[in-house]
N, C-alpha and C positions, 0 to 999 in steps of 0.2 A: 277893584274886586279882590277879596282876600284869596290867598293861595289855598289849594285844596288841603284838607285835613290829613293827618298822618294815617288815620284808619282807612281813608278812601284810597289814597295813592301812596303806599308806604315807601316805594322806591324813590319818589321824587318830591316828597313833602317838604324837604328842606332846600329845594332848588329855588334860588332867587332869580329875578329878572337880570340882575347884574352878573350873576355867575353864568347864566345862559348866554348873555351878550358876549362875555369874555370867550366862551367856548366857540361861538359863531365867528368871532374875529380871529381866533387862533386857527380855526379850520379854513377860513377864507385865505389866510396867508400860508400856513404850513401844509395844508392838505391840497388846496386848489391853486396855489401859486399866484395869487393876485392880492390887491389891497383895496382899501375903501375908496381910493381916488379913481380907480378905473373899473371897479366891479359892476357888472351888469346884473339885471334881475336874475338871470340864470346863475351867475356866480354866487349871489346871495342865497338862492335856493339850494344850491349845492352845499354851501357852508352850513345852512340851517339843517339840512338833511344829515350831514356828517355829525353835527352836534347832537342831533336827535338819536342817531345810530349808536352813539356811545352807550346810551341806556338800553337800546334795543338789543345790541349784541351781548351786552353783559347779562341781560335776562335770558337771552337765547342759550348762552353757555350754561347758566345755572339750571335752566329747564332740562337741557339734554343730560346734564349730570344727574339730576334728580330721577329722570326716567331710567337711565342706565343703572343707577345704583339699586333701583327698586325692581329691575327686570320686568317692566310693565307690559301688560297686554295693550296693544295699540290698534286703532282703526286707521286704515289706509284708504283714503277717499280718491278713487280713480274717476277722473272727469276730463272729457275732451275740452271743456270750457271752464275757465275761472274768470269771471268778469269783475276784476278787482277794483277798477276805477283808480282814483288817485289815493296815495297812501300818506302824504305829508300831514294833512289835517287830521285824518283818521288816527294815525299813530300818535300825534300830539294829544288828541282828545283821550285816547285810551291810556296814555301815560300820565294824564293829568297835567300836561305841560302847555296846553294851548294858550291859556291866559298869560303864563310866564313868557312864552315865546312872543306873544302879541306885544307885551310891554317892552321886552328886550328890543324888538324890531322897531317899535315906536321911537325908542331912544336913538335908533340909527336912521330915523326918518324914512322907514319902509313900512308900507301897508301889508299886513300879513295875508289879506285876501288876494292882493296882486301877486304876492310871492307864491302862494299856493297854486294860482292859475298858471305858473310856469311849468308845472308838472303835466306831462302827457298822461292821458288815461292808459292804464295798463290793460290794453285791449286784447284780452285773451279769451274772449267769448262773444256771443251774439245777443243773447237775451236772457230769458228767465232761468234756463238751465245753468248758465254760467254765474248769474248773480246769486242764485240759490246756493251754489257751491261756495261762493265767496262768503255769504252769510254764515254758512255752516262751519267753515274753518275758523271764522271769527269767534263763533260760539264755543267751539271745541277748545280754543285757547283760553277764552274767558272762564270756562268751566273747569279749567285745569285738567283736561282730559288728554292723554297721550294720543297724538294723531299726526299724520303726514298727509298733505294733499299732493296728488300726483297728476301732472298734466304735460302739455307741450309748450316749449318756449318759442312761440310763434315770432318770426321776424316781423311779420305784418299781421295785424288783427284782421277782422272780417273784411272791412274796407272803410275808407273815409268817404262819406257820402256828400256829394255836391249836387246842386240843381242847375241845369242849363235849360232855359226856357221851360221850366217845370219838370223836365225829365231827370230821373236819377242818373247820376254819373258816378261810377266807382273809381276811387283813387287809392293808391297804396296807403296803408295806415302804418307809417314807420314810427311806432311809438317809442322805440329806444335807439333812434338814429345817433344820438350823442351820449348813449349810455344811460344807466338808471342806477341811482345810488341805493335803491332798496333791493338789490339782488347781489348774490355772491356766487361766483363760479367755483365749483367743487371738482377740480380735475382728478382728485384722488378717488372719486366715485364714478369715473367713466365706465360705461358698459358697451359691449360689442354685440350687435344684434344681427343674426343671419337672416337672409331672405332668399327666395328662389332656390334653384338647385334641384337635387333629387334625393330619394331615400334608398339606402341600401339595406337589404335584409341579410343578416349574418346569423350563423348557428355556432354555439360553443360546443365543447367536447361532450356535453351532456344532452345536446340536442335542443337546448333552449334558444328561442328566437330573440335576437337583439336587432333593433332598428338604429341605423346611423344616417343622420341627415347631413348631406354634403351640400352646403349652401353655395349659391352662385355669386353672392355678394355679401359683404359685411358692412353694416352701417354703425358708426360710432355715436353713442348717445352721451352728450356732455351735460351734466346736471347744473342748473342754476337754482339757488335757494333764495326764496323770498320769505323773510321773517314775517310771521303772522302774530301781531301783538294783541294779546288778550286785554280786556278792560282791567284797569289798575296795573297792568304791565308786569305782573309777577311771572306769568307763564307766557312764553313765546314759542309757538310751534313753527313748523316750516311748510311752505308750499314748494315742492321740488318739481322743476320744469325741465324737460329734456330737449336739448337742441341737437339736431342731427348734423353730423359731419361725416366726411368720407373716412374710411379706415386709414391707418398710417401708411399703407402701401401707396406709392406713387410711381408710375412707370416712367422712369427717367430715360430709358432706352428709346421708348416711343417718342417722348418729348424731344430728345436731342436729335432724333432722326427727322424732325419736322412735323411730327404728328401732334401738334399742340392741342387741337380740338379733341382728338381721341384720348389723349393723356388726361385731359380735364373732365371728360364726359362723366366718368363715374363720380368724381367729386361733386359736380354740379347736380347730378341726379340724387345723390345721397343728401345733399344740403337742401334740396327741394322739399324733403319730407316735413321739415318744421318751418317752411317758408310762409305758409298762409293757412289760416283757419278755413276749413271746409272748401277744399278745391272743388271746382264744378264737376260733379260726377255724372253729367249727361254723356260724356265720352268714355270709351273704354279706358283710355289713359288716365282720366280723372278718377274713375272707379278704382283702378289699380293703386293710384297714389293714395287715395283715401283709406283703402284697406291696409296698405303699408303703414300709413300714419297711425292708425289705430293699433296695429300690432307693435309698432316701434315703441310707443309710449307705455303700452301694457307690459311688454317684455322687459324694457329698461327698469320699470318700476318693480316687477317681480324679482328680477335679479338683485336689485338694490335691497329689497326686503329680506331676501334669502341671505345675502351677505351679512346684513345686520343681525339676523337671527343666528347665523352660524358663529358669529363672534362670541355669543353667549352660550350656545347650546351644541356647537359642533354639528354632526350629522345625525343627531338624535331627533328624528322627525315626530316622535310621539307627542312633543309639546308644541308643534308648529301652530296648529289651529287654535290652541289655547292661548298662544301669544299674539297671533296675527288674525285680524279681521280685515277683509277687503270688501269695500262697498263699491259696487258698479253703478255709477250714476248714468242711467240709461244703458242702451245696448252697445254704445261705442266701444267700451273696453271688454266686451264679452269674450273676445278671443283670448283673454287672460286665463280662461278656464282650461282650454286645451293646452295652453302654454305651460301652466303649472303641472298638468298631467305629463307633458313631454319632459319637463325638468325632472320630475320625481321618477318616472318610469325609465327614461332613456339615459339620463345623466347620473342618477343616483340608484338605479337598479331596484326600485321599490316594486313590490307586488302591485298589480293593477287594482285589485279591490281595496287594498290598504291606501293606495294613492288617491283613489276616487273618494274614499271616506274623508281623507284630509282635505281634498278639494271642496267637497260639499260643506264641510264644517267651516271652511275659510271664507267662502264667498257669500255675499247677499246682494240683491239686485233691486234697484229702484226703477219702477216703470213710470214714465212721464207722459205717456200718450196713449190714446185709443185709436188714433188715426193709422190705418193700415200702412200707408206709405212711410210713416215714421218708424215702424218696426222693421229694422234693417234686415235685408236679405242680400246675400252675395252669391254669385253664380259658382257652382262647383268647379267649373273650368278655371275661373279666376283664382279660387282657393288653391287648386292643384298647381297652378303656375307659381303663385307667390309663396304659399305655405303648404308644401306637399305633405310634410309630416303631420301637420295639424289637421289636414283633411282626413288622413288615416285615423287619427285619434277621435275625431268627431264621428266618423262612421262607426267606430268601435263603441263609443259612448252610446250612440243611437241604437246600435244592435242590442246591446245589453239592456238598455232601458226598455225598448219595445218588447223584447223576448221575455224579460224577467218581470218588470214592474207593471207594464201595461197589460201584458197577457194574463198575469195573475188577477188583475182587477176586472178586465173585460175579455175573457177568453174568446179567441176567434173573431174579434170585432175589428176588422180591417179598416172600417170607416173611422173609428176613434184613433186607431194607430196612425192613419194618414194625417189626422189633425194634430196629433201630439209629436209626430216625427220631427226631428231637427232638419231632415232633408225633405224639401217640398218637391214632389214629382210633378212633371209637366213638360211643356215644350223644351224648357231648359231647367235642369235641376238647380235648386237654390238651397243655400244654407240659411235656415231661419235663426237669426241671432237672438230673437226674443225667446224662442223655445229653448235654445241652448242656455240662456241666462236663467230661466226658471228651473230647468233640470239640474243645472250645476250649482245651484245656490241652496242655502239652508233656509233663507227667508226672502220673500218678495213683497215689496210694499208699494202701494199707491200713495198719492200725495194730497188727497183730500177725501173726506168721507164718501162723497158721491162717486168720485173717481175710483176709489178702491172697491166700492161695491160693483161698479161696472167692469172693473178688471176681473172680478170673480164671476159675474153673471154673463158678460158679453165677450170679453177678450180671451180669458183662460178658464172657461167653466169646467173643462175636463181635468185640467191640472188641479183646480180647487176640489173636485170630487176625489181625485187620487190622493192629494195631500191637504186635508182640511185645515191643518194648522200652519201651512206654509205661507199663505197669502194674508197680509195684514195691512194696516193703514198707519201712516205717519203724516199728519197734515203739515204742510209747509209753514215756514215762518220766516221773518226777516229780522235782522239785527237792529235793535233800537238805538245802538250806539251810532251807527252811520245814518240810519234813516229817520232819526228824530234829533238826537243830541247834536250831531255834527252838522247835519244839513239844515236844521231849523233852530239856530241858537236862541232866537228871541222867544220862541214858544217853549224851548227847553228851560230857559231861565224862569218863565212864568210857572212852569210845572214844578221846578225846584222850590220856588217860593210857596207853592200851594201844598205839595205832598211830600216835600223833602227830596234829597238828591240821590236816593238809593234805587230809584226806578230803572236806571239803565241796565241793572242786573236782576231786576224783579219787576217786570212790566205790569204785573197784576196790581202794583201799588197805584197805577194810574186810575184804578177804579174809584179812588177817593175823589177824583175830579167830578164825579156825578153829583156830589153834594153842592157843587158850584154851578151846575148846569142851568139853574133858574135864577142865579144871582146876576142882577142887571150889571153891576160893576165888573164882575168877572167876564160876562159876555162881551162887554165893551172892550176889555183888555184883549180877550182872545181874538175878536174880530178885527181889532186894530192891528194886531200882529199879522193876521191873514192879509189885510190890506197892504201893509208894508212889504210883505213878500210878493204881492201882486205888482206893486210899483217896481220892485227890483226885476221881476220877470218881464214886465213891460219894457224896461230898458234893454234887457237881453234881446227881446223880440225886435225892437227897433234896430239894434246893432246888427243882428243876423239877417233880417229880412227887409229892413227899412219900412216896416208896417207899424203905424202908430195905433196902439190899443188903449182903451180907457180902463184903468184899474177898478173903476166902480162897476164895470160890467161883470156878468157871471163868467168866470174862467172855467171852461168845460174842456177837460183834458183826456185825450186817448193816447197812451204811450205803450207800445209793445211792438213786437215783430209784425211786419206787414204780411198777413195771411188771410185768405178768404174766410176761414172759420172764425177769425177774430173780428171780422165784419166791419172793417173801416169803411167799406162801401155802403153799409147800412147807415152809418153816421153821415156819410156824404149825401145819400138820398134824402135824409131828413133835413140837412142843411139847405139843399136845393129846394125842398118843399117850403122851408121857412122863407127863403129868398123870394120864391114865387108868391107866397102869401103877402109879403111886404110890398112887392111890386103891384099886386092887385089892390092892396089896402094899406097905404103908408101909415095909417093909424092903427094897424094891427097890434093888439095888446100883447106885448112881450117885453120883458126886461132886456136891455142890451146884452148880447151874448158874444163871447169870443171863443170859437172852437179851435183848440190847439192840438196839433198832431206831432208825434215824434215816432219815427219808424224807419227801418231799413227793409228793403225787399231783396230776397236772394237774387244774385245777378242773372240766373237762368229762369226766373219765375216771371214770365211776361205779363200775366194779368195783374200780379201784385204791383209791377212797375207801372202798368197802365192806370191803376187806381191812384198811385202817387201823382202821376201826371194829371189825372182828372181833378184831384183835390187842389193841386196847385193852380190849374187853369180856372177852376171855379173861384178860388180865392182871389185871383187877379181881378176877375170881373166884380165880385161882391165888394171887395175892399175899396174899389174905386167908383162905386155907383152911388152918387150923391142922393139919388131918389129915396134910398132907404135910411137916410139920416144917421148913419153910423150905428144902427141898431144891431147889425150883424157883421162880424169880422171872422175871417178864417186864416189860420196861420199854420204852415207846416215847417217846423224848425229843422234845419238840415243837420245831418250827422248826429243823430240821437245816440247818447252814450251815458255812462254813469254820472259824469260831472254835470251834464246838462239836466239829467233827471233830478239831481240834487237842487237845482234851481226851480224846476217845474213843479215838483211834488209839493213843496211847502206853499205854493201859490194857488193850488187847485181848489176850486169850489166844488166841482163835480168830477167824479171819477167814472169814466166810461168803461164798463166791463160787460160787453154785449155779445160775447161769443154764443154760437148756437149751443143750446143746452146739450150736455153730453160730450162736448168736443174739447173743452179746456180742462186739463187735468186738475189744476189748482189755480195758478196765477199767484204772483207775489206783488205785482204792481198794485193790485186791489188792496193789499194789506198796507203797503207804504202810504198810499194816498189817504186811506181811511185813518191811519195812525196820525196823520198830519191835519186831520179835520176836514177832509173832503167827504161829500155825500155820494154814495155809490148809486149809479143808475145801471142796473144790470139784470141779466137773466139768472135763473136758478141753475147755475153751472159752477163747477169747480168749488173753490173756497168761498164764492159769493154766498152760498147757502149757509155756511158756518158763520160768515160775517154777519149776515142778516139775523141769525139766531143769537149771536152775542150782543150786537148793538141794538136789536129790536127792530121790528118791521116798520115802525113809524120813522126810523132814522135812516132808511134806505128807500130806494124806489125800484121795485121789482116789476118786470114785464116779461111777456113772451111765453112761448111754448115751453113746457117742462120736458125733461128727458123722456118720460113715457109718452107725452103728446107728440114729440118729434118722431119717436118710433112709430106711433099710430098713423101719423100723417104720411110718413114714407111707405108704410105697409099698405095704406089705402091707395097709394098712387098719387103723388103730389104733382100738381100742374100749376106752375107760376103764371101761366096765361090767364087762369081764372081770376087771379088778383089783379092782373094788368087790365082786364076788361071791366072788372067790378069796381075798381077804385080810380076815379078820374084823376086824382092827384098823383098816384103811382104812374098812371099812363102818361100824364103830362111830363113828369120828371124824367121818365125813361126815354120818351120821345125827344126830349131836349138833347140827349147824348148824340142823336143822329144829325143835329143841326150844326151850324158853325157859330152859335150864340156865344160859346165860351172859347172858341178857337177860330177867330175871325179869318174867313177865306178858306177854311179847311173843314168843310162839313163832314161829320161822321168820324172825326179823329178820336172821339171818346166812345165810339159805338161798341167797342169790345166789352164794355161793362154791361150795356143793355143786352148784348148777345149772350153773355155768360148767365144773366139772370132769366132769360127767356129760352132761347134755343139751347143754352147750356144746362137748363133744368134747375137753376138756382139751388145748387146742392146744399147750401147752408141756410136755406129758408129765410132769406132776407125779406122777401115780399110777404111771406106769411106772418112775419113778426113786425112789419112796418107800422101797421096801425097801432098796435100796442106800444111800440117804441115812441111813436108820435104823441100818444096820449100820456105816456110816462114823462115826456119832456114838458108837457103842459102842467103836469103835477109838480115838476121841479120848479117851473116858473112861479107857480102859485106859492110854493113853500118858500122860495127866496124872497118874495115880496113881504112875507111875514118875518121881519128881521129877528125878532126875539125867538120865534120858533126855529128858524134856521140856525141861529147861534147855538141854541140848546142841542139841536141834532148834531152839529159839528163838534161840540164839546163831548157829547156822549160817544161819538165815533172814536175820538181819541181815548176816552176813558175806558172803553170796553174792548180794546184791542189786545189785551194782555195775552190771550191765547195764541196770538199770531206772532209770537216771539220765537226766533230761531233757537233760543236757549231751550224753550219747551219742546221744540221739534227734536233737538239733539238728545234731550232727556228721554223722549219716547224711543229714539233709536237705541240709546243705552239700555233702557229697561226691556225693550221687546226684541232687540236684535244683537247688539254688540257686547253687552255685559262688561262694560268698562268700569274701572275705578278712577276716582279723581286723585290727582297728586299735586296739590298746591306747592309751589316752590317757596321754601322758607326764606324770609327776609331777615337778614341780621340787623 
């Protein structure tokens, strides 16, 4: 294959395989201290990463110089999660060096795919929130927009998932145990973050009040920078991640007197802050750690931003909000709002009203959920203990907001005041971080059209009435660089040959594929690639689970966080119904199906873990039952993560997007799967609605209650028992959970799922949607048998996904919220 043209990859157009091979060998020897005779795969990966980083760091330096010289306005993306996955292949693709590296390694008798597998996933997130953040910072760099991502440098990711007799077991995810070549420590930017302590009120000679926070502990924030390589490699932004360490003070007197544990106690507690993503917050200690975690990274990031701003502007705060935009990705970093107020008012003696205007103009907030439990609240007592000065500031923000803005709009209306108040009154006073985020931001966005409408009508209707221009929508998107070009190279080559190679930065160009949708030869090529991807996934399934699956079967995939509202258990009920039909009639008419799951359940979420166990036990029975002649297989792949998704998504025939309508904000897995030619079976929820509009209703399979119908059912008084007694198949499947059919000798071991659906009230309406879901799968089966029709639908799904590009999402943020300018780095 020819090297990339100069116009596409100007930095690397002249790089040959021979030159890259020489660079690899140089780094193998000079940087990593080994040679070809004893180098392991890890050594080779280190050497390739170092050779690659020569181009990355050169572009990084040029990018930072360009932004500095132009004194750019920049967006600072605050997110508790960045699910980056692996960077080797991604960076090679974005720099146009993948083919060059492949050829160079081939000369060294090394397979590039084996080498890329040496890299651990950069496991800095859990699911959609973190993967969206990763897509967004990729797009920001690709679009030459000044930006910094800010998060936490977790020592362990969420957890590494294993299965023992079908049960989820959590193991530490030590993703950087032996270091990571794609990060740089920046000790010159260390920050010190106070927590605990008390607030002193002082008066100056003129009687003015000043507040002084005397912290009880100081935590050191050490920054690690991960370069984020834009496509074509000219602009490289950074993701700055904060690692917590103890302050420099160490009590040697206590240590020397034998108090080893006491001397180390503060060090250990400080370093725990960045130890793990989402500590279990069911305990008071867990809640405290999680609040400190959120404050730690928000405060480190704000101090970093202010230091950078002051290098150019000193203490002239008049330009701060013109230069600095901060996007709060969910409510996790909402404490940044009172923190900026504290810095401006307490440390720089700014007038309250002036500081508040700066704050509001600086922050904007993305809402990702309508679920009440996901809108964070913290007890006032916990805030008072951990962040006493911030609690005072929150009370003052709230007082002024209620007395001035709410009172002016709704005079004397205490009911509305109680809804809009940052402080929730009750048995225990709580700080509502969602309300704080809305009040302290200039813009608030939802992440899909239906979600943003529900944010206005159901979640924050009074805020929308108070500020009609504040709430807006930015539909999510995914980066086609990773989620098509890198993860599905065969399909990418076919697209290049059909519509040209400019689509990775202009996804609307895929629309020209619709001209080929009825072309028999193109259909054959497209579906042959899908089959090859299924063969590769079948090999992965065999390796990870020892289950053999037939690539000619329908690969039906549900990959997302395990939660009741995402309804993996509805999928399970249908699988059990199919199994029952096959047992009753071995000639039951269905194309062979493989149902494939990938999901982690939160360690403290018992029912979610029970659902995983049930799927695995049903899989054990179904996969080994010769009576059904291999027509049905069930696979739950362990330790779902980005690198596993990159193997699953290109192989999917069917994309399961079956959340209860009104519960999924957007989804991004639905976009990745459709982009790679999978057909969606889904509810009218989140971005499914917009996907159906784009690709056409004939090319998706929609079922189930709508948002309005869900509201009507709940208002009328939903009874799952009615469905249980009215539908014999539902009753038979639910009763199966009470037996030992799937858990030999242990009757009722799966009964918690039945109880949640009946005694528990079926809060996500699985039984109400079961019949529609079952009929939708019959429709899928009929569509798949029509090979030409299926191929056409698959091609059109890929062709019409241009809207769901994270570049388009970022442009919407730029136009509606951030008002950034693009600064392409000039290449000499």
